[in-house]
C-alpha positions in Angstrom: -5.0 27.1 5.1 -3.3 23.8 4.2 -0.1 22.6 5.8 1.6 23.2 2.5 0.7 26.8 2.7 2.0 27.2 6.3 5.5 26.1 5.3 6.2 29.3 3.4 8.9 30.4 5.8 11.0 27.6 4.5 10.9 28.8 0.9 12.2 32.1 -0.6 10.0 34.9 0.5 7.3 36.0 -2.0 7.4 39.4 -3.5 3.9 40.5 -2.4 2.5 40.7 1.1 -1.1 39.7 0.3 -1.9 36.0 0.4 -3.1 34.8 -3.0 -5.5 32.0 -3.8 -6.0 29.8 -6.7 -3.5 30.5 -9.5 -2.7 34.0 -8.3 1.1 34.2 -7.8 2.9 35.7 -4.9 6.4 35.2 -6.1 6.6 33.3 -9.4 5.2 35.7 -11.9 1.6 36.4 -13.1 -1.4 34.2 -12.5 -1.2 33.3 -16.2 2.4 32.0 -15.9 1.5 30.0 -12.8 -1.4 28.4 -14.5 0.8 27.6 -17.5 3.3 26.0 -15.1 0.6 23.8 -13.6 -0.7 22.8 -17.0 2.8 22.0 -18.2 3.2 19.9 -15.1 -0.1 18.1 -15.8 0.8 17.4 -19.4 4.3 16.2 -18.4 2.8 13.8 -15.9 0.3 12.6 -18.5 3.2 11.8 -20.9 5.7 10.4 -18.4 3.3 8.5 -16.1 -0.1 8.2 -17.9 1.5 6.9 -21.1 5.2 6.1 -20.3 4.3 4.1 -17.2 0.7 3.1 -17.2 -0.3 2.5 -20.9 1.3 -0.9 -20.5 -1.8 -1.9 -18.5 -4.5 -1.4 -21.2 -2.1 -2.7 -24.0 -1.1 -5.8 -22.0 -4.1 -8.0 -23.0 -3.4 -7.4 -26.7 0.3 -8.1 -26.1 -0.6 -11.4 -24.5 -2.6 -12.4 -27.6 -0.1 -11.0 -30.2 3.1 -12.3 -28.6 2.0 -15.1 -26.2 3.1 -13.3 -23.0 2.2 -15.3 -19.9 1.1 -13.7 -16.6 4.6 -14.4 -15.2 6.2 -12.8 -18.3 3.9 -9.8 -18.0 4.9 -9.4 -14.4 8.6 -9.7 -15.3 8.3 -6.9 -17.9 6.3 -4.7 -15.5 8.9 -5.2 -12.8 11.7 -4.3 -15.2 9.9 -0.9 -15.6 9.8 -0.5 -11.9 13.5 -1.4 -11.5 14.2 1.4 -13.9 12.0 3.7 -11.9 14.0 2.8 -8.8 17.3 3.4 -10.5 16.1 6.7 -11.8 14.9 7.8 -8.3 18.3 6.9 -6.8 20.2 8.7 -9.5 18.0 11.8 -9.2 18.8 12.1 -5.5 22.4 13.3 -6.3 23.2 16.8 -7.2 24.3 16.3 -10.8 21.1 18.0 -12.2 21.3 21.1 -10.0 20.1 24.0 -12.1 19.4 21.8 -15.1 16.2 20.3 -13.9 14.2 21.6 -16.8 16.5 20.2 -19.5 16.7 16.8 -17.8 13.0 16.7 -17.4 12.3 17.5 -21.1 15.0 15.0 -22.2 13.2 12.4 -20.2 9.9 13.2 -22.0 11.6 12.9 -25.4 13.0 9.5 -24.3 9.6 8.4 -23.1 8.2 9.1 -26.6 10.9 7.1 -28.3 10.5 4.2 -25.9 6.8 4.0 -26.4 7.3 3.6 -30.1 10.1 1.1 -29.5 7.7 -1.3 -27.8 5.9 -1.8 -31.1 9.0 -2.8 -32.9 9.7 -6.1 -31.0 8.0 -9.2 -29.7 10.9 -10.4 -27.5 10.3 -10.6 -23.7 14.0 -9.6 -23.1 13.6 -6.6 -25.4 10.4 -5.6 -23.7 12.1 -5.8 -20.4 15.0 -3.6 -21.5 12.7 -1.0 -23.1 10.5 -0.9 -20.0 13.5 -0.6 -17.7 14.6 2.5 -19.7 11.1 3.8 -19.7 11.0 3.5 -15.9 14.3 5.3 -15.6 13.3 8.3 -17.6 9.8 8.5 -16.0 11.4 8.8 -12.6 13.6 11.7 -13.9 10.5 13.4 -15.3 8.5 12.8 -12.1 11.2 14.1 -9.7 12.7 17.0 -11.7 9.5 18.4 -13.3 7.5 17.9 -10.1 10.3 19.8 -8.3 9.9 22.8 -10.6 6.1 22.8 -10.7 5.6 22.2 -6.9 8.3 24.7 -6.1 6.5 27.4 -8.1 3.2 26.5 -6.6 4.6 26.5 -3.0 6.2 29.9 -3.5 2.9 31.3 -4.9 1.0 29.6 -2.0 -1.4 28.0 -4.5 -3.5 25.1 -3.5 -4.4 24.3 -7.1 -1.0 23.7 -8.6 -0.4 20.3 -6.9 -4.0 19.2 -7.8 -3.6 20.1 -11.5 0.0 18.8 -11.7 -0.7 15.3 -10.2 -4.1 15.2 -11.9 -2.3 15.0 -15.1 -1.4 11.3 -14.3 -5.1 10.4 -14.3 -5.7 12.5 -17.4 -2.9 10.5 -19.1 -4.4 7.2 -18.0 -7.8 8.1 -19.3 -6.4 9.4 -22.6 -4.3 6.2 -23.0 -7.5 4.1 -22.6 -9.1 6.2 -25.4 -6.0 5.8 -27.6 -6.0 2.0 -27.1 -9.7 2.0 -27.9 -9.3 4.1 -31.1 -6.0 2.8 -32.4 -7.4 -0.6 -33.7 -10.2 1.3 -35.5 -7.6 3.1 -37.6 -7.1 -0.1 -39.6 -3.4 0.4 -40.0 -2.1 -2.2 -42.5 0.4 -4.9 -41.4 0.3 -3.8 -37.7 -1.0 -6.0 -34.8 -3.3 -4.4 -32.3 -0.6 -4.0 -29.7 1.8 -2.4 -32.2 -0.9 0.1 -33.3 -1.5 0.9 -29.6 2.2 1.6 -28.8 2.8 3.7 -32.0 -0.4 5.8 -31.3 0.7 6.3 -27.7 4.1 7.5 -28.9 2.5 10.1 -31.2 0.3 11.5 -28.4 3.3 11.6 -26.1 5.3 13.5 -28.8 2.6 16.2 -29.0 2.5 16.5 -25.2 6.3 16.8 -25.0 6.2 19.7 -27.5 3.5 21.4 -25.4 5.5 21.0 -22.2 8.7 22.4 -23.8 6.7 25.6 -24.7 5.2 26.1 -21.2 7.5 24.8 -18.5 9.6 27.4 -16.7 13.2 27.0 -15.5 13.8 25.6 -12.0 13.9 28.0 -9.0 17.5 26.9 -8.3 18.5 28.1 -11.8 16.5 31.3 -11.5 17.7 32.4 -8.1 21.1 30.7 -7.9 20.2 28.7 -4.8 22.8 26.7 -3.0 22.9 22.9 -3.2 20.4 21.1 -1.1 21.4 20.0 2.4 21.8 16.4 3.4 18.5 14.6 4.1 17.7 14.3 7.8 15.9 11.0 8.3 13.5 11.7 11.1 11.0 9.2 12.5 8.0 10.8 10.7 9.9 10.8 7.4 11.0 7.1 7.8 7.4 6.1 8.7 6.2 7.8 5.6 8.9 6.3 3.5 8.1 2.8 4.8 4.4 3.0 4.2 5.0 4.7 0.8 7.2 1.8 -0.3 4.6 -0.8 0.9 1.9 1.2 -0.9 3.9 0.8 -4.1 3.7 -2.9 -3.6 0.0 -2.9 -2.9 -1.4 -0.5 -5.5 0.7 -1.8 -8.4 -0.8 -5.2 -8.6 -4.2 -3.9 -9.6 -2.7 -1.1 -11.6 -0.7 -3.6 -13.7 -3.3 -6.3 -14.1 -6.7 -4.6 -13.9 -7.4 -4.8 -17.6 -6.2 -8.3 -17.9 -8.5 -9.2 -15.0 -11.4 -7.6 -16.9 -10.5 -9.8 -19.9 -10.2 -12.9 -17.7 -13.7 -12.2 -16.5 -15.0 -12.1 -20.1 -16.0 -8.6 -19.8 -15.2 -7.8 -23.4 -13.3 -5.0 -25.0 -15.8 -2.4 -23.8 -15.4 -3.4 -20.1 -11.6 -3.4 -20.5 -11.8 0.1 -22.0 -14.2 1.4 -19.4 -12.3 0.0 -16.4 -9.1 1.8 -17.4 -11.0 5.0 -18.5 -12.8 5.1 -15.1 -9.5 4.6 -13.4 -8.0 7.6 -15.2 -10.9 10.0 -14.8 -11.3 9.2 -11.1 -7.5 9.6 -10.6 -7.5 13.0 -12.4 -10.2 14.3 -10.0 -9.0 12.5 -6.8 -6.2 14.9 -5.7 -8.6 17.8 -5.9 -11.6 16.1 -4.3 -9.7 14.7 -1.4 -8.7 18.2 -0.5 -12.2 18.7 1.0 -11.3 16.2 3.7 -8.2 18.1 4.6 -9.7 20.5 7.2 -11.1 17.5 9.2 -8.4 14.9 8.7 -5.3 16.8 8.0 -2.8 16.0 5.3 -1.4 12.8 7.0 -4.9 11.7 8.0 -6.1 12.0 4.4 -3.1 9.9 3.3 -4.0 7.2 5.8 -7.7 7.3 4.8 -6.7 6.8 1.1 -4.7 3.7 2.0 -7.6 2.2 3.8 -10.1 3.1 1.1 -7.9 1.6 -1.6 -7.6 -1.6 0.5 -11.4 -1.9 0.6 -11.5 -1.2 -3.2 -9.2 -4.1 -3.9 -11.3 -6.5 -1.8 -14.4 -5.4 -3.9 -12.4 -6.0 -7.1 -12.3 -9.7 -6.4 -15.6 -10.1 -4.5 -18.1 -8.4 -6.9 -19.5 -10.3 -9.9 -18.5 -9.5 -13.5 -18.7 -7.0 -15.1 -19.0 -4.8 -12.0 -15.7 -6.0 -10.4 -13.2 -4.4 -12.8 -15.4 -1.2 -13.1 -15.6 -0.7 -9.3 -12.0 -1.8 -8.9 -10.9 0.9 -11.5 -13.0 3.5 -9.7 -11.6 2.8 -6.3 -8.0 2.5 -7.6 -8.3 5.8 -9.4 -9.9 7.5 -6.5 -7.1 6.7 -4.2 -3.7 5.8 -5.8 -2.9 9.2 -7.3 -4.0 11.0 -4.2 -1.9 8.8 -2.0 1.1 9.2 -4.4 0.7 13.0 -4.5 0.0 13.6 -0.8 2.7 11.1 0.2 5.3 13.1 -1.8 3.9 16.3 -0.5 4.3 15.2 3.1 7.8 13.9 2.5 8.7 17.3 0.9 7.4 19.2 3.9 9.1 16.9 6.4 12.5 17.7 4.7 12.1 21.4 3.8 15.9 21.9 3.4 16.3 19.0 1.0 13.0 18.5 -0.8 14.4 17.0 -4.0 16.4 14.4 -1.9 13.2 13.6 0.0 11.3 13.1 -3.2 14.0 10.8 -4.5 14.3 8.9 -1.2 10.5 8.2 -1.1 10.3 7.5 -4.8 13.1 4.9 -4.4 11.1 3.1 -1.6 8.1 3.3 -3.8 10.1 1.7 -6.6 11.2 -1.2 -4.5 7.6 -2.0 -3.7 6.6 -1.8 -7.4 9.4 -4.2 -8.4 8.2 -6.9 -5.9 4.5 -6.4 -6.5 4.2 -7.6 -10.2 6.6 -10.4 -9.6 4.6 -11.8 -6.7 1.3 -11.2 -8.4 2.3 -12.8 -11.7 3.7 -15.8 -9.9 0.6 -16.3 -7.7 -1.8 -15.7 -10.6 0.0 -18.3 -12.8 -0.1 -20.9 -10.0 -3.7 -20.2 -8.9 -5.2 -19.4 -12.3 -6.6 -16.2 -10.9 -5.7 -12.7 -9.8 -7.8 -13.0 -6.7 -5.1 -14.1 -4.2 -2.5 -11.5 -5.2 -5.2 -8.8 -5.0 -6.1 -9.8 -1.5 -2.5 -9.9 -0.5 -2.2 -6.3 -1.8 -5.3 -5.3 0.2 -3.8 -6.7 3.4 -0.5 -4.8 2.8 -2.4 -1.5 2.2 -4.5 -2.0 5.3 -1.3 -2.5 7.4 0.1 0.7 5.9 -3.0 2.7 6.9 -2.9 1.4 10.4 0.8 2.2 10.8 0.2 5.8 9.6 -2.7 6.2 12.1 -0.5 4.9 14.9 2.1 7.6 14.0 -0.4 10.3 13.0 0.3 12.6 16.0 4.1 12.7 15.4 3.7 13.2 11.7 1.1 16.0 12.1 3.3 17.7 14.7 6.3 17.6 12.4 4.2 19.0 9.5 3.0 21.9 11.7 6.5 23.1 12.6 
């Protein structure tokens, strides 16, 4: 049984005494309703993160051609998105949404749809930065509030599959966004540039996903059971260690996550390699949270988190050391195989380290993550523009991730003991 399952005494007691598995529900309705909740969470993550956050990566090369964005400009726009994400994470940590998590989450998805389309209506760097700032803000709301609902239902039902399906939606969204970017220019829409067609097509897909989530997502547990406001967050040493490494992870992973497709174009891989590199990233990310579970019995939750950091560091080194066209493909595979798992398991660990204030813990760690993401693209864009290559910023990211993995391993015993309580 996973550590997540052993924390049930911290959650409202389930209605049934037998322990369920898979999507069988012990306290949140039928297995069908739990599966619907997990699917709603996956689609929400696909919309908010796969499209709202990460579709910028496959569209970026076309934007650079259509509007003349430089690598530094691209890094600035990306950082604006991450500043918005940080602001959203900080705002979400307060109690203003108590009992209204579902409504706020759905409103964030609607805003994501509008903002995707808005990117196709301008060519101004300033306008891009403002739009992406707002997109980051609402994606943080969607991540925190919808994840709180879905993970809370899964935890009460003692289901191992709900987190895997929920966070796997990010990878599914990334893969689908690459397909949309590949297909959109083939539509031959008159008077639209390639990047405009990409943004508008992404907005349409996000709209369809938002409608599906609205039909399937349940209300929050706080609204359902009238739970009291969360307690203040207790900042223990294990939680602070996780928050520090989670923030540095945000710096390390985002450099490749932002510039991978641009790196493929710089290597003259062609449109097919650009498409495949991001498609592979998405598919491997969608499967990663589930597949890494098989290492859990041997390594434990925190051990798997540390392993993911180290594996991703190795993947970044391969991204700049292998010849083209293999480098972006292998880089996409290694990035996808690790970054979503590290993101999901990091939040899961943080939630379990603060069982009396899980939403505050999610917001606290997401804020640290956001700081790392703000700095990462700025540093990478600046270094790439001055060196003429993405190799140096990628290696810097690899070193940062390696340090994170070592820090977690050094604190592994304390973190594991705190999780086992």
